[in-house]
C-alpha positions in Angstrom: 0.0 0.0 0.0 1.3 3.4 -0.9 2.3 5.8 1.9 -0.4 8.3 0.7 -3.1 5.8 1.2 -1.8 4.8 4.6 -1.7 8.4 5.8 -5.3 9.0 4.6 -6.5 5.9 6.6 -4.6 6.9 9.7 -5.9 10.5 9.6 -9.5 9.2 9.1 -9.2 6.9 12.2 -7.7 9.6 14.3 -10.4 12.1 13.2 -13.2 9.7 13.9 -11.9 8.8 17.4 -11.2 12.5 18.1 -14.7 13.6 17.1 -16.4 10.7 18.9 -14.6 11.3 22.2 -15.0 15.1 21.9 -18.8 15.0 21.9 -19.0 12.2 24.5 -19.5 14.5 27.4 -23.1 15.1 26.3 -23.9 11.4 26.8 -23.1 11.5 30.5 -26.4 13.3 31.4 -28.5 10.1 31.6 -29.9 7.2 29.6 -32.1 9.5 27.5 -29.0 11.5 26.4 -26.9 8.3 26.1 -29.3 6.3 23.9 -31.5 9.0 22.3 -29.3 12.1 22.3 -31.9 13.8 24.5 -34.3 13.9 21.6 -32.6 17.1 20.5 -30.8 16.1 17.3 -32.0 17.5 14.0 -33.9 15.1 11.8 -31.5 15.6 8.8 -28.5 14.6 11.0 -30.4 11.5 12.2 -31.3 10.7 8.5 -27.7 11.0 7.4 -26.7 8.9 10.4 -29.3 6.3 9.7 -28.3 6.1 6.0 -24.6 5.8 7.0 -25.5 3.0 9.4 -27.0 1.0 6.6 -23.9 1.5 4.4 -21.9 -1.5 5.8 -18.9 -3.3 4.5 -20.3 -6.8 4.7 -23.4 -5.9 2.9 -21.5 -3.9 0.3 -19.2 -6.9 -0.4 -22.2 -9.2 -0.7 -24.0 -6.7 -3.1 -20.8 -6.4 -5.2 -20.7 -10.2 -5.6 -24.4 -10.6 -6.6 -24.4 -7.6 -8.9 -21.2 -9.0 -10.5 -22.8 -12.4 -11.2 -26.5 -11.7 -11.8 -26.5 -8.1 -13.1 -29.2 -5.5 -12.3 -31.8 -8.2 -11.3 -29.7 -8.6 -8.1 -31.1 -5.4 -6.7 -34.3 -7.5 -5.9 -32.2 -9.7 -3.6 -32.2 -6.8 -1.2 -35.9 -7.4 -0.8 -34.9 -10.3 1.5 -33.9 -7.8 4.2 -36.4 -6.2 3.2 -35.1 -2.7 2.2 -38.8 -1.9 1.7 -39.0 -1.6 5.4 -37.6 2.0 5.0 -40.5 2.8 2.6 -43.2 1.6 5.0 -41.5 3.3 7.9 -41.4 6.5 5.9 -45.1 6.4 4.9 -46.7 5.7 8.2 -44.8 3.5 10.7 -42.4 6.2 11.9 -45.3 8.4 13.0 -47.0 5.5 14.7 -43.8 4.5 16.6 -42.7 8.1 17.6 -46.1 8.9 19.2 -45.1 6.6 22.1 -42.4 9.0 23.5 -40.4 6.1 24.9 -36.7 5.0 24.8 -36.7 1.5 23.2 -38.8 -0.8 21.1 -39.5 -3.1 24.0 -40.6 -0.2 26.2 -42.8 0.8 23.3 -44.5 -2.7 23.5 -45.8 -1.8 27.0 -47.9 0.9 25.5 -49.6 -1.8 23.4 -50.1 -4.6 25.9 -50.0 -2.8 29.3 -47.7 -3.3 32.3 -49.2 -6.5 33.7 -47.7 -10.0 33.5 -48.6 -10.4 29.8 -47.2 -7.0 28.9 -44.0 -7.6 30.8 -43.6 -11.0 29.1 -43.9 -9.3 25.7 -41.6 -6.5 26.8 -38.9 -9.0 27.9 -39.1 -11.2 24.8 -38.6 -8.2 22.4 -35.7 -7.0 24.5 -34.1 -10.5 24.2 -34.8 -10.4 20.4 -33.1 -7.0 20.1 -30.0 -8.3 22.0 -29.8 -11.5 19.9 -30.2 -9.5 16.6 -27.5 -7.1 17.7 -25.2 -10.0 18.5 -26.0 -11.5 15.1 -25.2 -8.3 13.2 -22.0 -7.8 15.1 -21.0 -11.3 14.0 -21.9 -10.4 10.4 -19.7 -7.3 10.6 -16.9 -9.3 12.2 -16.9 -11.8 9.3 -17.0 -9.1 6.6 -14.5 -6.7 8.1 -11.9 -9.5 8.6 -12.2 -10.8 5.0 -12.0 -7.2 3.7 -9.0 -6.1 5.6 -7.0 -9.3 5.0 -7.1 -8.9 1.3 -6.4 -5.2 1.4 -3.6 -4.9 3.9 -0.2 -6.5 3.2 0.7 -7.5 6.8 0.2 -11.0 8.2 -1.5 -10.4 11.5 -2.1 -14.1 12.5 -1.2 -15.0 16.0 0.6 -18.3 16.3 2.0 -20.1 19.4 3.9 -23.3 19.1 2.8 -23.9 15.5 -0.8 -23.5 16.6 -2.9 -20.6 15.2 -4.8 -18.8 17.9 -6.1 -16.0 15.6 -6.1 -15.9 11.9 -5.1 -12.7 10.1 -8.8 -12.0 9.3 -9.8 -12.3 13.0 -7.0 -10.1 14.2 -7.8 -7.3 11.7 -11.5 -7.5 12.6 -10.8 -7.4 16.4 -8.6 -4.3 15.9 -11.3 -2.4 14.0 -14.0 -3.4 16.4 -11.7 -2.3 19.3 -11.3 1.2 17.9 -15.0 1.6 17.0 -16.1 0.3 20.4 -14.0 3.0 22.2 -15.9 6.0 20.9 -19.3 4.2 20.8 -19.3 3.2 24.4 -17.8 6.5 25.5 -20.2 8.8 23.7 -23.5 7.0 23.1 -25.9 8.4 20.5 -24.2 11.8 20.3 -20.9 10.2 19.3 -22.6 7.7 17.0 -24.6 10.4 15.0 -21.7 12.9 14.8 -19.2 10.3 13.6 -21.7 8.7 11.2 -22.4 12.1 9.5 -18.6 12.5 9.0 -18.4 8.9 7.8 -21.3 9.5 5.4 -19.5 12.4 3.7 -16.4 10.2 3.3 -18.4 7.4 1.8 -20.1 9.7 -0.7 -16.8 11.1 -1.9 -15.4 7.6 -2.2 -18.4 6.5 -4.3 -18.1 9.5 -6.7 -14.4 9.0 -7.1 -14.7 5.3 -7.9 -17.5 5.9 -10.4 -15.6 8.8 -11.9 -12.4 6.7 -12.2 -14.3 4.1 -14.3 -15.4 6.9 -16.7 -11.8 8.0 -17.1 -10.4 4.4 -17.4 -12.9 2.7 -19.7 -14.6 3.9 -22.8 -18.2 3.4 -23.6 -17.3 1.0 -26.4 -15.2 -1.2 -24.0 -18.0 -1.3 -21.4 -20.7 -2.2 -23.9 -18.6 -5.0 -25.3 -17.8 -6.3 -21.9 -21.2 -6.3 -20.1 -23.8 -8.8 -21.6 -27.1 -7.3 -22.6 -29.0 -9.7 -20.3 -26.9 -8.5 -17.4 -28.6 -5.1 -17.8 -32.1 -6.5 -18.1 -34.3 -6.0 -15.0 -37.0 -8.4 -16.2 -37.0 -12.1 -15.5 -38.9 -15.4 -16.0 -39.7 -18.3 -13.7 -36.2 -19.7 -14.1 -32.9 -17.8 -14.0 -30.9 -18.9 -17.0 -27.2 -18.3 -17.4 -26.3 -15.5 -19.8 -22.5 -15.6 -19.6 -20.7 -17.0 -22.7 -17.3 -17.8 -24.0 -14.6 -17.9 -21.3 -17.2 -17.0 -18.7 -19.3 -20.1 -18.9 -18.1 -21.1 -15.4 -20.3 -18.2 -14.0 -23.4 -20.0 -15.4 -22.6 -23.0 -13.3 -22.3 -20.8 -10.2 -25.7 -19.3 -11.0 -27.2 -22.8 -11.1 -25.8 -23.7 -7.7 -26.4 -20.6 -5.6 -30.0 -21.4 -4.7 -31.7 -18.7 -6.8 -32.2 -20.7 -9.9 -36.0 -20.8 -9.5 -36.0 -17.0 -9.7 -39.7 -16.5 -10.0 -40.4 -18.5 -6.9 -37.5 -16.7 -5.1 -38.9 -13.3 -6.0 -42.4 -14.4 -5.0 -41.1 -15.5 -1.6 -39.3 -12.2 -1.1 -42.5 -10.3 -2.1 -44.5 -12.3 0.4 -41.9 -11.9 3.1 -41.2 -8.3 2.2 -44.8 -7.2 2.7 -45.3 -8.8 6.1 -41.8 -7.9 7.4 -42.3 -4.3 6.3 -45.8 -3.9 7.9 -44.3 -5.5 11.1 -42.1 -2.5 11.3 -38.4 -2.0 12.1 -36.8 -4.5 14.3 -35.9 -3.2 17.8 -32.4 -1.9 16.7 -30.7 1.2 15.6 -33.3 2.1 13.0 -36.0 2.3 15.7 -33.6 4.1 18.0 -33.3 6.9 15.3 -37.1 7.2 15.1 -37.4 7.4 18.9 -34.6 10.0 18.9 -36.4 12.5 16.7 -37.9 15.6 18.3 -41.5 14.9 17.2 -43.7 12.8 14.9 -43.2 15.2 11.9 -39.4 14.9 12.3 -39.7 11.1 12.5 -41.4 11.0 9.1 -39.0 13.5 7.6 -36.0 11.5 8.9 -37.2 8.2 7.5 -37.9 9.8 4.1 -34.5 11.5 4.1 -32.8 8.2 4.9 -34.1 6.7 1.6 -33.1 9.8 -0.3 -29.4 9.9 0.8 -28.6 6.2 1.0 -29.0 4.5 -2.4 -27.5 6.6 -5.1 -24.1 7.1 -3.5 -24.0 3.5 -2.3 -24.7 2.1 -5.7 -22.4 4.5 -7.5 -19.6 2.8 -5.4 -21.0 -0.7 -5.9 -21.5 -0.2 -9.6 -18.0 1.2 -10.0 -16.3 -1.6 -8.1 -18.3 -4.2 -10.1 -17.3 -2.7 -13.5 -13.6 -2.7 -12.5 -14.1 -6.3 -11.3 -15.6 -7.3 -14.6 -12.7 -5.8 -16.5 -9.8 -7.2 -14.3 -11.1 -9.9 -11.9 -13.6 -11.8 -14.1 -10.9 -13.1 -16.5 -8.8 -14.3 -13.6 -11.7 -16.1 -12.0 -12.8 -17.7 -15.3 -9.2 -18.9 -16.0 -8.9 -20.4 -12.6 -12.2 -22.3 -12.9 -14.4 -23.8 -10.1 -15.7 -20.4 -9.1 -17.4 -20.4 -5.6 -19.6 -18.1 -3.7 -16.7 -17.2 -1.5 -14.8 -15.9 -4.6 -17.7 -13.3 -5.0 -17.2 -12.1 -1.5 -13.6 -11.0 -2.1 -14.2 -9.2 -5.4 -14.5 -5.9 -3.5 -11.1 -6.1 -1.6 -9.3 -7.5 -4.6 -10.5 -4.6 -6.8 -9.4 -2.1 -4.2 -6.1 -3.8 -3.6 -4.9 -4.1 -7.2 -6.9 -1.9 -9.5 -7.6 1.5 -7.9 -5.2 4.4 -8.2 -3.2 5.8 -5.2 -5.2 8.4 -3.3 -8.5 7.1 -4.5 -7.6 3.8 -2.9 -6.9 5.5 0.5 -10.2 7.5 0.4 -12.1 4.3 -0.7 -10.6 2.3 2.2 -11.4 5.1 4.6 -14.9 5.2 3.2 -15.4 1.4 3.6 -13.8 1.5 7.0 -16.3 4.3 7.8 -19.1 2.1 6.5 -18.1 -0.7 8.8 -17.6 1.6 11.8 -20.8 3.5 11.4 -23.0 0.3 11.1 -21.2 -1.4 13.9 -21.4 1.5 16.2 -25.2 1.8 15.5 -25.8 -1.7 16.8 -23.4 -1.3 19.7 -25.5 1.7 20.8 -28.9 0.1 20.1 -28.5 -3.4 21.7 -27.3 -2.3 25.2 -30.3 0.1 25.4 -32.5 -2.9 25.8 -30.3 -4.6 28.3 -30.0 -1.6 30.6 -33.3 0.2 30.2 -35.6 -2.8 29.6 -34.0 -5.6 31.7 -31.5 -4.2 34.2 -33.4 -1.0 35.2 -36.9 -2.5 35.0 -36.3 -5.8 36.8 -33.1 -5.5 38.9 -32.2 -1.9 39.7 -35.2 0.4 39.2 -33.8 3.2 41.3 -30.2 4.4 40.7 -28.3 7.5 39.5 -28.0 8.5 35.9 -24.2 7.9 36.2 -24.8 4.4 37.4 -27.0 3.5 34.4 -24.5 5.1 32.0 -21.8 2.9 33.5 -24.1 -0.1 33.2 -24.5 0.8 29.5 -20.7 0.7 29.1 -20.6 -2.8 30.5 -23.6 -4.0 28.5 -22.0 -2.6 25.3 -18.8 -4.5 26.0 -20.7 -7.8 26.6 -22.8 -7.5 23.4 -19.6 -6.8 21.4 -17.9 -9.8 23.0 -20.7 -12.2 22.3 -21.0 -11.0 18.7 -17.3 -11.5 18.1 -17.5 -15.1 19.5 -20.4 -15.8 17.2 -18.4 -14.4 14.3 -15.6 -16.9 15.0 -18.0 -19.8 14.2 -19.7 -18.4 11.1 -18.8 -19.9 7.7 -19.4 -16.9 5.5 -21.0 -13.5 5.1 -23.7 -15.1 3.0 -24.5 -17.6 5.7 -25.1 -14.9 8.4 -26.9 -12.7 5.9 -29.4 -15.4 5.1 -29.9 -16.4 8.8 -30.6 -12.8 9.8 -32.9 -11.9 6.9 -34.8 -15.1 6.6 -34.6 -17.1 9.9 -34.2 -14.5 12.6 -36.5 -11.9 11.0 -38.9 -14.7 10.0 -39.6 -15.3 13.7 -40.2 -11.6 14.2 -42.8 -11.0 11.6 -46.0 -12.7 12.7 -46.2 -11.2 16.2 -45.2 -7.7 15.1 -47.6 -7.7 12.2 -50.5 -8.7 14.4 -49.7 -6.1 17.1 -50.6 -3.3 14.7 -53.7 -4.6 13.1 -55.7 -6.8 15.5 -57.2 -5.6 18.8 -57.6 -9.2 20.3 -53.9 -10.0 20.0 -52.4 -9.8 23.5 -49.1 -9.8 25.4 -49.0 -13.6 25.8 -49.7 -14.1 22.1 -46.8 -11.7 21.4 -44.5 -13.5 23.8 -45.2 -17.0 22.5 -45.1 -15.9 18.9 -41.7 -14.2 19.3 -40.4 -17.1 21.4 -41.5 -19.7 18.8 -39.8 -17.7 16.0 -36.6 -17.2 18.0 -36.3 -20.9 18.9 -36.9 -22.1 15.3 -34.6 -19.5 13.9 -31.8 -20.5 16.3 -32.3 -24.2 15.5 -32.1 -23.5 11.8 -28.8 -21.6 12.3 -27.2 -24.5 14.2 -28.5 -27.0 11.7 -27.0 -25.0 8.8 -23.7 -24.6 10.6 -23.4 -28.4 11.2 -24.8 -29.8 8.0 -21.4 -31.2 7.0 -21.7 -33.5 10.1 -25.1 -34.8 9.2 -25.7 -38.1 7.5 -26.9 -37.8 3.9 -30.5 -38.9 3.3 -31.6 -38.1 6.9 -34.4 -35.6 7.5 -32.1 -33.2 9.3 -29.6 -33.3 6.4 -32.4 -32.7 3.9 -33.7 -29.7 5.9 -30.2 -28.2 6.2 -29.9 -28.3 2.4 -33.0 -26.2 1.8 -32.1 -22.5 1.1 -33.1 -20.6 4.2 -35.3 -18.1 2.2 -37.7 -21.0 1.4 -37.9 -21.9 5.1 -39.4 -18.5 5.9 -43.0 -19.8 5.6 -42.2 -22.6 8.0 -40.7 -20.2 10.5 -43.5 -17.8 10.0 -46.0 -20.6 10.5 -44.6 -21.7 13.9 -44.5 -18.1 15.0 -48.1 -17.5 13.9 -49.2 -20.7 15.7 -47.5 -19.5 18.9 -49.1 -16.1 18.5 -52.7 -17.5 18.0 -52.5 -20.1 20.8 -51.0 -17.6 23.2 -53.8 -15.1 22.4 -56.8 -17.4 22.4 -55.8 -19.4 25.5 -55.5 -16.2 27.6 -57.7 -13.2 28.3 -57.7 -10.1 26.1 -55.7 -7.0 26.9 -57.4 -4.5 29.2 -59.8 -2.2 27.2 -58.3 0.9 28.8 -54.9 0.0 27.5 -56.2 -0.8 24.1 -58.1 2.5 24.0 -55.0 4.5 25.1 -52.9 2.7 22.4 -55.5 3.1 19.6 -56.3 6.8 20.2 -52.6 7.7 20.6 -51.1 5.7 17.7 -54.3 5.4 15.6 -53.4 2.5 13.3 -55.6 1.0 10.7 -56.7 -2.6 11.0 -59.3 -4.6 13.0 -60.1 -2.3 15.9 -63.9 -2.0 15.7 -64.6 -3.7 19.1 -62.5 -1.0 20.8 -64.3 1.8 19.0 -67.7 0.2 19.8 -66.8 -0.2 23.5 -66.1 3.5 23.7 -68.9 4.4 21.2 -70.0 7.4 23.2 -66.6 9.0 22.7 -66.9 8.8 18.9 -63.3 7.5 18.3 -62.4 8.1 14.7 -61.5 5.2 12.5 -58.2 5.4 10.5 -59.3 5.2 6.9 -55.9 5.7 5.3 -55.0 2.1 4.6 -55.3 2.3 0.9 -53.5 5.7 0.7 -50.7 4.3 2.8 -50.5 1.1 0.6 -50.5 3.3 -2.6 -47.7 5.4 -1.1 -45.7 2.3 -0.3 -46.1 1.0 -3.8 -45.0 4.3 -5.3 -42.2 4.4 -2.6 -40.9 1.0 -3.6 -40.7 2.2 -7.3 -39.1 5.4 -6.1 -36.5 3.5 -4.1 -35.8 1.1 -6.9 -35.2 4.0 -9.3 -32.5 5.3 -7.0 -30.8 1.9 -7.0 -30.9 1.3 -10.8 -30.0 4.9 -11.8 -26.3 4.8 -10.7 -25.9 1.2 -11.9 -27.1 2.0 -15.4 -25.0 5.2 -15.4 -21.8 3.4 -14.5 -22.3 0.7 -17.2 -23.1 3.4 -19.8 -26.7 2.3 -20.5 -27.8 5.8 -21.1 -31.4 5.1 -22.3 -32.1 3.2 -19.1 -30.3 5.8 -17.0 -32.7 8.5 -18.3 -35.6 6.2 -17.8 -34.6 5.8 -14.2 -34.3 9.5 -13.8 -37.8 10.0 -15.3 -39.2 7.4 -12.9 -37.5 9.0 -10.0 -38.9 12.5 -10.8 -42.4 11.2 -11.5 -42.6 9.2 -8.2 -41.1 12.1 -6.3 -43.8 14.4 -7.6 -46.5 11.9 -6.7 -45.2 11.4 -3.1 -45.0 15.2 -2.8 -48.8 15.4 -3.0 -49.7 12.1 -1.4 -47.2 11.9 1.4 -45.1 15.1 2.0 -48.1 17.5 2.1 -49.8 15.2 4.6 -46.7 15.1 6.8 -46.5 18.9 6.9 -49.9 19.1 8.5 -49.2 16.6 11.3 -49.9 17.9 14.7 -47.1 18.1 17.3 -47.3 19.1 20.9 -45.7 22.5 22.0 -42.9 20.8 24.0 -41.8 18.8 20.9 -41.2 22.0 18.8 
């Protein structure tokens, strides 16, 4: 690595640590300041921070690999998360969530089910889910950061004693980055996280523009059009995904056939099914929900969520598209010549491109940008997970009365514990893709049923929520251990056959168990107290099956929410709007100018529609005087 690139990276790390520690004094005022920034941070800073937190290294490496192999159709793979969640949050969920005025997602649950035994059971299980999800994501970042840094940096950092390897080079690099990031995150809480993430976002945008700009300088339109197959640029698809690579690149067709997405129509159908229910269920209790609860009022919550969509996708996919184009020029011939291409080869395209095919200076900025992407996402989860441990478990059940300083110290310890457990899980993960699929399909699959029902059905109660979430968590965890140990299972057995099923197709099974737990828990126990239901319904005012609550308080003429179809229309337009921001930079980088202009036209048209159907409505939302 050139000395210029090394200096850029060192300066970035020092600047980030300095800024994070500098603002940390604001976090010491109490839990509200530590985890929510005292609800004083401007919505556009929170939006930039939220977008930065979603711009992670592991996800970027995964998206580079699938875009490289599948072409622009691969943007639909992101529906597995689902990225639509941001659209649904923007259109109505952010307002519903922020009306609670609480600190965490599990504390929010008490406003829905009350503070009796059933409510506390639901409160506890969502706190446990939040901690498990944070640990899973930290493992995901650990795996991605290690692979990334090992290919990039020239030094062997493995730790060996008596010819026995205690730490591989990947693990050592990941631990070092996690150590630096944990310092300012634990020290400064939400203030440090947001401040450093805004800085990191600026660096990532510059990196994306520079990489995309470099491809314009390095490759002519003629070269790019000869290199990229026409089908690679085709968004449309049939029931089955057929290989479109030819000549020396036939090996890539074999990989397409074995990756588990061959039945593309069924795969997209499953992601659509999962995407809708996951999105209506709302954000998982993590950093995204913390950003919503950190806003000053409901209007800011909606603005922040919309701004997150606007700032995230174009710069991120400029970077991804640029890296993929460089990879197609330089890395694809090497992979084709070597033969026997595997999924793991796709995961290292990103670091190989940076290591060997990016100019001095741009390389340093790009590395700083990707390091920023890792640190921002990691810090967001390190801030979010411990909030549930301290506020929803420790404070509520073990130490209800203590000083603010005591709770902040407890938050430091909880943060360290979450990071440690995530790193341990990362040591045992096979690949980025394995953790990605577990989080998106198994873990989130167990979350969907209970959290969908809590919005739309009055009869759903705290015990239903508890057993639905618990059933989902248990099945998701069993699936993870089954997947990790499939090499030890005897071929032909039921367990082996189950381990071979792509996890996305197990989503209905996991959803079914979770739904069964939700329904049994609900019908075998008494309904939630009507006063609690009334308080929740009149405050949040969701649409759904709430007629018995309105009828019970008929003399008060509680108004029904009739905006379901408008919200769904906005979500549909929002998904098209979001997709245009993903496709636009990809088509621009691969020089497909007609499709680029088509993406621009779709973006403008959908933006205008949302201006009248969503933005104008948000402007007229009522806020209380203390929130302004």
